[in-house]
N, C-alpha and C positions, 0 to 999 in steps of 0.2 A: 487657606494657607495652613500648614501645619508647622508649628514652631516648637522647639524642644522645651521651652518654658511653659508651654501650655499644659503640661502634665507633670506635676511635681517639679523635680530638679532637672536641669539640663543633662541629657544622656551623655555618658562618657564617649570619647573617641573610639570607634570600633577597634577592637584588639586585633593584633596581627593574626593572620590566618583567615581573615574574612568573617570572624564571629560577629553576631549581631548583639549589640548592647541591649540589656534589659530584655533578653530573649523571651522569658516567660510572659512578660507583660505585652510584648509585641506580637507573639504567636501563642495566645492561651489556648487551652483545650477545654471545651465545654463538657459538662457532665450530661448524662442521659436525661436527668431531670431538667437541666437548663435548656436542652434542645427541645424538650416537650413543651416548655414555656414559650419557645420561639415559634413552634410549628404554625400557630394561628396567624402569624404574620407572613408566612411564605407559601410557596407553591412547589410541589415536587417536580424535579427535573432529573433526567438520565442522559448521560453522554457516553458515547463509544470511545474506545481507545484512540487517542490522537486528535479528538475533537477539541476545538477551542471553546472554553467558557466565556472568555473575553479576550480581546486583542488590543494591542497598543494602537492608540489613535482613534479607536472606534468608541462610540458612546457606551459607558459601562452600564450593564443592565441592573446592577444592584449588588447586594452582598450574598455570597453563597455559603451555606453551611454544609460541610461534607458529611454525609451519612455513611458512605462506604466508598472504597477506592482511594486513589491518591491524585493530586493535582500538582503539576510542576509549574512554578512561577519563574518565568524568565524575563529578561529585559533585552530588547534589541534596539540598536540605533540605526540611523540612516546610512552608516558606513558598513553595515552588514555584520557587525559584531553581536553575538548573542551571549549573554551573561546569566548564569543560574542565580536566582534570588533566594528561593526557598522551595521546600516540598511540603505540601499540606495534606493531612490525612483525616480520618474520621474524628469528628468532634471539633475540628478547627474550621475557621471561617475565612473567606477570601474577599477582601475589600480594603480600600484605604479611604482617606477623608473625602476625596473627590466624589465618592459614590453616594454621599449624602445628597447630592444635587444632580446626580446622573451625568457628570462631566466625563470626558474621554478617559479611557483606561490608560495608565502609564506603563503597564507591564502586560505580558501575556500569561494566560492561565490555560494549560493544556492537560487533558485527561491522560493519565497513565493507566491503562487498563479501563475497564468499565467503571463509571463513577455515578453515584446517586447522591443528590444533594437537594437542599432547600434553596430556592431563589427568593430573596426578600428585596423587593424593588424599592427604589429611593424613598417614595412617600411612606411606604410601610416600614422601611428601616427607621425613618425619623419617628414614626409612631412607636416602634419597639423601644428606642432609646428613652422616650418620655414615659411610656407605660411601665416598663420594667427597669426601675431606677438603678438598683444595684448591679443588675446584669448590664444595663445600658452604659454604666460608668466604665465597666471593664471593656466593653466593645469600643466605646468612644476613645478611651486611652490607646487601645491598640491601633485604631484607624489613624490617630494622630502620629504615633510613633513610627508607623510604617511610612507615612509621608516624610517624616524626619530622616529616616534611614535612606530613602530614595534621594533626598536632597543632599545629605552628607556624602553619599556615594556617587552623586552625579548621574544617577540612573533614571531612565524613563523619560527623558526630555530631549530637547534639541542639542546638537553639537555645534559649538562656535569654533570657527577656524580662523585664527589670527593671533596677534600678540595680546597678552593680558594687560599691557600697559597702553594700548591704543584707545583713544577716546571713545570710539563707537563701540568697541568691545566692552569697555567699562559701562557705557550707557545701557546696552542690552543685558549685561549681566546684572546691573542694578535693577532693571525692570523685572527680570525674571526672579531675582532674589526677593524683591519686595512683594511679589505676588505668590511666593511660596512654590515656584515651579522648578523642578529638578533640571539640571543642565550641567554640562562641562565644557571646558575649552581645551582645544589642542593647538599648540603653537607649531606652525610649519617649520620654524627654525630648529625644532628639536624632535618633532613627531613625524614618522615616515608616512603614515596614512594622510595626515594633514598636508604634507608637502606634496604628495601625489595628487590630492584633490585640487590644490592651488594650481599645480602644473596643468591639470586637465581643463580647468575653467579659465585660467589665465585672467584673473580679475585685475582691474586697474586698482591702484592703491585706495582710491576712494570707495571701491566696492568691497573692501574688507571691513569687518570680518564676513566670511561666508557663514551661513547658518544652514545646517543639514537637519531637517525634521525627521522623525522616526520612519516616515514612509519613503524617505530618499529624496524628497524635494529639496533643492538647493536654492537658497535665497541670497542675494548679493546685498549686504549691508542694509537689511530691511529697517523700516521704521517700526516703532513699537506696535503700532496697529496692524501693519503687515505681518509681523511675526505672531501676533495674537490670533489673526485670522487663520494663518497656516496651522497653528496649534489648536484651533477650534476652541479657544478659551471661553467663548460665549455661545458656542453652538447648541447648548442644552436649553436655552431660554425660548419660551413660546411668546413671540411678540403680539400675538392676537389676544392675549389674556387682558382682562380688565382687573387692575389691582385695586385694593382698598387704599393703599398709599404707596407713592413712589418717592423715594428719598434720593436727593441729589447730593452726593458726597458721602464718602465712607471713612471719614475721620472718626475720632471718638464720639462725637455728637450723633453722626449718622449711624454708626454701628450700634450705639446704645438704643436709638430709636428702633432700628431693625430688630434687635434682640427682644425688647420689651413688646413691641407691636406684633411680631410674629408669634412670640410665646403666648400672647393673649388672643390668638385666633385670627388676626388680620392677615390678609394676603399682602406681601410686601415685595417691592423691587428696589434695588439699590444700584445707583449708577455712579461710577467714578472714572475719570479720564485717564488715570495712570495706575494707581495701586491703592489698596486699603491702608488706612492708618493715618492718612494726611500728614501734616507736618509732625505730629506727635509720633508717627511711625518711624520717623528718622531720628528720634531722640535716642542718644546712646544710653542714657540711664535717667530714669525718673525716680527720685528718692522721697518725694513729699506727697505721693498718692496713697491714700488710705488703705492700709492692709498689707503694704509691702515694705516692712521696716528695713530690709536690706537693699531695697531698690528693684527696679525692673526696667528693662529696655522698653522703648516705645514700641518696637517691633513685636516683642513678646506680649505686651499688654494688649495691643490691637489685634494680634493674631488670635488670641483667646476669644476676643469678641467676634471676630470673623468666623471662627469655627462654630461658636454659639449661634450666630445668625443662621448659618447653614443648617444646624441641628434642628432649629425651629421652622425651617422651610422658607426662609427668605431667598429670593432669586437675586443674585448679585452679578451685575454686568461690569466687568473690568477687562480691558480699558474701553470705556464708552463715554464720550463727551456729549453733554447736553448742550445743544446750540441754542434752543429757545423753548419758552413756555407759552402755550396758548391757553388763555383763560376765556370763559364765557362761550365755550363751543356749543353749537346747536344740539349735538347729541348728548350733552350733559357733562361727561368726564373732562378732566384736564388732559392735555396732550403735550408730551415732551418730544421735541424734534431732536433726533440723534445724529451723530456725526456721519453715519452711513446712510443718511436719508430716510431711515425708518422712524417709526413713532412708537411711543409707549403711552398707554392710556391708564389713568388712575383717577379715583374719586376724590383723593386728597393728595397734596404735595407737601413735603417737608424740605425746606431749603437748608442744607448742611454743607454747602459747597466750600466753606471756610475761606481761606485767603491764599493768595499766590505769593511766592517769594518775591520780595521787593528787589528790583534791580537798580542800583545807584547809577547816576548819570556820570559814567566814566567812559572816556573814548576807548574803543576797541573791546569793550567788555563782551559783547556778543561773540566776537571772534574767538575768545578763549573759553567760553562756556563749555564744559565737558573736556577741556583740554588745558586744564590747570585752574579753572575757576569752578567752584562747586557751592551748592546752596544747602547741602547736608553732608554729614560725615558718617558713613557706614564703613564696615570692615573693608569693603572694596576700595574706597578712597584712602583709607588708612594704609592699606598695603602699598598704594602708590607713593606715599610720602615717608615710608620707613626710613629712619635715620637721616632725614632731611629737615631743614628748617622750613616752617610754614607760617603763613600769616592768616589770622582769623579775625574778622571784623564784626564787632557787635558787643553789646553789653547786657543782654537779657539772659534769662534762664537757659534758653536753647543754645545761645553762644557759650555760656558757662559749661553746660554738659558736654558740648562738642570739644571745648578746649581740654577739659579733663581727659575725655576719651582719647583725643589725639596725642596728648602728652605721653601716652603709653606706647606710641608707635614712632612719632617724629622725634628728631634730635631736639628740636626747640620750637615751641608755639609762641609766636609774637601776637599777643592779643591786643588788637587796636581798638580803641574806644574814643568816640568823638567827645564825650564829656570828661569831667575831671574825677569821676569815681564810678563805682558800681552799686552803691548802697541804695540808690533810687530805683534801680531797674532789675536787681538780681536778689535771689533768696540768700539769706545769710549763710546757710550751710555751704552753698556753692562758692561764695566769696572766700570763706575760710579754707575750703579745699584748694581753690586756685592759688591763694597766697601761700599755701604750704607746699605747692608742687614746684620743685626746683627748676624744672625746664619750661615753665610758663612765664613769660615776660609780659607785664602789663604796660601798655603804651597809651597813656591818656592824652586827651585834647589833640587827637591826630585823625587824619582821614586819608583815603587813597586819592592820590593826584593823577596817577598815570600808570598804564600797563604797557609792557613791551614783550616781544617774542617773535616767533616766526611760524609760518604755516606748518613746517615740518616738526619743529620741537615743541610747539605750543607756548605756554607762558613761561618766561624766563626772568623777568625783572618787574618789580613793583616799586613805584615811587610814593613815599609817604610825605605828607605835608603837615606841619605843625599849625594848629588853629590858633595858636597864641602868637608865634613869631613869624609864621608864613614861610619858615625855612623847609626846604625839600631835602630828603635823603633817599637814596636808592638802595634796594636790597635785591640780591640775586636769590630768587626763590621760584620754584616751579609750581607751587600749589597755594591757592588763595581761597579761603572759605568765607563766605558772606552770610552773616546772620543779622540782617539790618531791618527786620521787621517784614510785614506783609501787607498787601492790599487786598480788599475784599473781592472774591471771585463772583461777581454779580452781573457781569455783562450779558449773560444769557437771559436775564430777566427784562431787558429792554423791551418796552412796548406792551408788557402784560398787565400794567397797572399797579405793581407792587411798589410801595413807597420806599425810597432810600433816603438816607441822610446825606449831608454834604460830602462826606468821606466815601460814600458809596455803599455803606453797611445797610442791612435791611431793618426797617423800622417795624417793631411789633407793639401790640397793645394799644394802637391808635384806633379811633372809631372806624367802623367799616365804611368803605366807599360805596356800598350799594344803597338802594333806596330804603330798605327796611331797617329801622333802627334796631340795634341789638347790642348787648354788652360786649365790650372788647375783651378777647382772651389774651392772657399775658404773652403768649408766644405766637399769636396769630398776626398775620400781616394785614395790610389794608384790603387784600383780596380774600373774602371768605373761603375757607378750605385750603388756603396756602399759609404754611407755618414756617417759622425760622428758628434754628437752634445753633448754638456753638459760636465760633469765632465770627461768622458771617453776620451775626445778629448785632444790631446797634445796642451798645450799652452792656454787652455780655462780659462776663469775667473770662479773660483770655487764659484759661487754665484748663488742663485735661479734666480735672474733677468737676469743674463748672460745666464743661461741654457734656460730659456723661450724665450729669444731673439733669440738664435740660433735655437731653435725649429721652431720658425716662419720663420726665414731667410731661412732655408734649403728647404722650400716648394717651393720657386721660382726655386731653383737648381733642385728639383725633376721634376717640370714641363718641364724644359729645357731639362733634360735627357730623359724623357719619350716621349717627342715630337720629339727627334732626330732620 
């Protein structure tokens, strides 16, 4: 994922007329001396007029450095629209952040006249970024900013056809946004091309939105995994590879493990069932993380780590759900069974699967999930509740951050807390901010009693119940945000011998379950070679800083185990 906070400050909105913000950093020109430093990483290539250097939807071969001639960069979508992006000439390079790992190209590169260039393949590109630190910094910044511009312009990805307020459109936009994938939405009520496509395919209401991939394939309200397959989001991964370590989960703990392990030469695979960042990635603003005195969004923080992990060569499979862990295999390595029936093999495993959002026992809750009930608050959800009253349930830091964020969009945020105060569960700076925000109303000693609505309109009414008097009161609201904690995501560990505590969290530091006595490692589970970090670990500090620290700490234990 490329995110604008990954490089200095957030880029400004593109100016009128199609100009590119921070143009000189996005499209820098290399000097002859810099190109000479790069030559050892590349191979000379020549292209005739009109030839494609890379094509949308096809695996990107790497980064091109233009030596002579010009290359037109264009974007095309599945509706047949072609949009110019840039023209690159001698001294400029062609790539964006996805080419660190050989992912599919999001734009087309077409030779204008004869072109001579250097091709730097993904593994050599990563080597260049590390070996040539000052030059690598400029290249890395440009790769990130180019993805940012594609995201902001909605270029280079799928086209969603449907209403921006429909629950499934919100679901798919959230998935693509959390994974840093460019996309844009066309509403058939206002867009002629979208209306024509709907007329041609005659989808039933439950089949909207339609999703048009760049090659013209039309999907009817796909699942996230169906969309990922169509976009080849994981097509660059070699499943036959034996990794030194496989990390399950790409929240702060998993990403920290990936960055430190890959940077120290270990081969690393990371799996996550939905998006990088975990629950932290959905945090509107984190203000108590070291080094960010003005705060940083969870998305921005974890996007930086995601880009770092790719820079050092970690293979990241998203969305990929791990269904089971097989320990004690006859051929030695651990095996992860994946949701597509495939396997991933590794010499060591790091459990960083975190926790899943807790769902309170409320009648009809599942009926309204994604249709008025949400477990995170991103700009997509904030747009849905603009100038409306919303209810937010929870009294922890995540709830506080979400309440402050939503207060800038909603007319009023009714913050419902089961207890009688916030001091025991929330940082003081957040309490002070909430108390000073005029459109946040604190409702203590209260819980959700009932939900009401309709299949067409979604959530329409929430009933609150006082835990002191038992009195009920109903509120007409269409958006309910639940931040009521999380349960450990450890079901995939059933039957592999990893010890869990009574709440389902992974126990670490206990004596080994094998026959040979040995010292217990602080972050190692009861199965030698299987480690646990972050929120999923029993006794861990449930904070972003603690998770990142454990992710860094476990790499020393991995080296020790793999060397034994």
